[in-house]
N, C-alpha and C positions, 0 to 999 in steps of 0.2 A: 280790777273786778274779777269775779269768778269766771272760769271758762264756761260755766253753765249759763251765764247771762246771754252769751251769743246764741246758745241753743234755744233759750226761752224767747229771745227776739225773733229768731227764725220761725219758731213754732207759732208765735202770736201772729206774725205776718201771714204765714201760710194757712192758718186756720180759716181765714176769710175766703180763701179760694178753694174751689172744689177740685183739687188735683191730688193725685197719689203722692204719698210721702214714703220714703224708705229710711228707717232709723237704723243706724249701725252702732254697735258698741258691745263691750264685753258682757257676758252673762251677769245678771244682777245689777246692771248699771242704771236701771230705771227706764228702760225703753217703753214699757207699757204706760208708765206715768206720763211720759211725754205724749204718747198717742192719745191718752185720755184728755190731756190738756188741750190738744188740737181739736178733738171732737167737741168738748164742751165749750170751746171758744168759737165754734163755727155755727153757721146757720142751722146745722143738723143737731145742735146740742140737745134739742128736745127729743130727738129720735133715739133709737137703740144704739148702744156701743157693745159690739159683740166680739168676743176674743176667741181665737183658735190657736193652739200651739201645734203647728204643723209637724214639729219634730217628734211629737209624742205618739203619733197615730199612723198606723200603716195605711198605704195607698187607698185600698178599696173602702176603708172606713172613713178616711179623710174626705173622699169624694161624696159619700152619703151624708157625712156631717155638714159639709159646706153647701152641697147642691140639693140635698134631700133624696129620698127614694120612695118609690111607690110600694104598696104592699105586695109581697111576693117577688120583689125584684131580685132577691138572692136568698139563700138559706138563712133563716133567722129573721127575715124582714116581715114580721107578723103584722105590722101596721104601717100606715103611711108616715113618713117623717119629713117635716118641714125643715129644709136646710138653713144654715146660718145666714147665707146670703139673702134668703127671703125674710128671715127674722130681722135682718138689719136694714130692710127696705126703708129708705128715707133717713137712714142713719149711717153709721160707720162700722166697717169690719176691720179688726186688727189681726193680721196674720203674722204671728210670731214664729221665729225660726223658719222663715220661708225658704232658706237655703237648704233645708233638710229634705225638701220634697223631691220626688223622682221626676225624671224628664217626661214620662208619660202623663203624670199629673200636671206638670207645668204647661203642657199643651192645652189641657182642659181649662186651667185657670186663665191662660192667655185668651182663650176664646170668650170666656165670660167677660173679661175686661174689655175686649174689642167690641163685642156685640151688645153688652149691657143686658144679657139674658142668661138665665140658668136653665139647665135641663136636669130634672131629677133622674136618678138612676132608675132604669126600667121604663122610662117614658120617652116618647118621641116629641112631645110638645115642649116648647121653650116658654119661659115666663120672663117678662121684663122686670128688671130690678134696678132701683136707683140707690146705689151704695157707693160711699167713698171708701177706697181701700188704703189703709196704712199698713205697711209691712215692716218687719224688723228681722235683723239677722246678726249673729255674732261671728259669722264667717265672712271671708273676703269673697264676695260674689264675682269680682273681676277675675280672681284666680280660678274660681270654679268654672267660669266661662271658658277660660284657657284650657282647663282640664276636661272640658266637655261635660261637666256635671250640672251646669245651669244654662238655660237658654238665653241667648243674648237679647232676642226680641222681647222676652218677658222682663228681663232686667231693665230695658229702656222704658217699658210700660210702668214698672213699679217705681223706678228711680227718677221720677220727674223732679222732685225736690229731695235731695239727700240731706239728712241730719246726722252728723257724727256726734255721738255722746261720749264725752271724755270719761275715763275711769275715775273712781273716787280718789285714788292716790294722787291724781293731778288736780284735785279740787278740795284740798285740806280746808280751805276757807269756808266750804259749805257744811263742814261737819257740825259746828255749833248749832246751826239752824236745823239740821236734820235731827240732832240730839233733842232739841226742844220739842220738835214734832213727835218724836217717838216717846218722849216722856209723857206728853199729853195723851197720846194714843194708849200707852200701856198702863198709865195711871187709871184711866177709865176701865180698860179691859180687865185689869188685875185688881182693881179696887185699892190702889195704893195712893200715897200722897207725897210722892217725890217732888221736891221743889226746884231741883237743879243739879248742877255738877260742879265740883271744885276745879280750879284752874289746873291743878296737878293731874287730875283724872282726865281732863280735856286734852292736856298735852300728850298723854299716853295714846289717846285715840287719834290725835293728829299725826303722831309719829308712825302709826301702824300703816302698812301699805295696802290693806284691804283687797286681797286677791278676789274675794267674793263680792266686792263693791257694796252698793247700798243694801242689798239683801243680807249680806254678812253683818253689816252695822246694825240693821234692824233686829236680826236674831240675837246679836250680842246685847243690845239694849233691853230686849225683852227679858233675857236671862238676868242681867244686872238688876233691873227693876224688881223682878220677882224676889231676888234674895237680899236686896239692900234693906238695912235696918233704919238708917238715919234719914232725916229729911232731905239730906243732900247725898249725891253719889260721890264717894271719896275714891282716891287711888286704890285703896285696898279692896274696893268692890269690883275693880276691873280684873277679869280673869288673868291668871298668871301668864298664859301664852302671850297676851297682848302686853302685859307689864314687862315681860322679858324682852320686848322690843324686837329688833330685827333678827337676832340670833334665832334659833328654833323655827323661824318662819318656814323655810324651805322644807323642813322636816314635818312641821305641824300640819301643813295643808298639802295633801297629795295633789298632783296635777289632775285636772279633769273633775275634781270634786265639785267645783262651783259652777 
């Protein structure tokens, strides 16, 4: 079976229990998809599923994004802002790239998890929130703890159930299924009528090591479907970089791009 089956089994089991989950895996490997599956498979499935990418936002902004702020709390705070934790009350919050947060922010996050309360920036009052936290990281948090970049106590809070997501290159058997999914998605979106993919084209996709994981496959499929003429995707429709196979790979995709 696919290494993903184990992930799906764990996700289904853990969905029923209201405990924090930490999903680890390379960028683009589908961590948010797993988080969504856990949310919709849980008793909170009717509630909100709220996403925050912690790596993309500076500290002070992240705090007001997640916990809210009152009007005038800082320059530019012209109106009150309800934070994502409050918006997710009764549902799930997904904190992506949690390893990118600063230690001072980690203290605040830990307090929310321990007390089940958030305090908006600029207020002294706390509000109870009932939120399940699923977090994700593509860095090794145990290493970050050793280096003093991540708090051990927060790690134990978030990492109650760890789910390790294998990269796509270790899951070649999942590629046909993903291809079918993306053909359906982009047929609708691009108003195309692609019916499938030739064996030869599929072999090319299975042989490619997908440094950008599922995200890279999806981008590629969108491009192929956009330009494909026939009812089926043929080998000639697959971009040259992927057809060239393994050579060119190291050159084609600079480190850190994905």
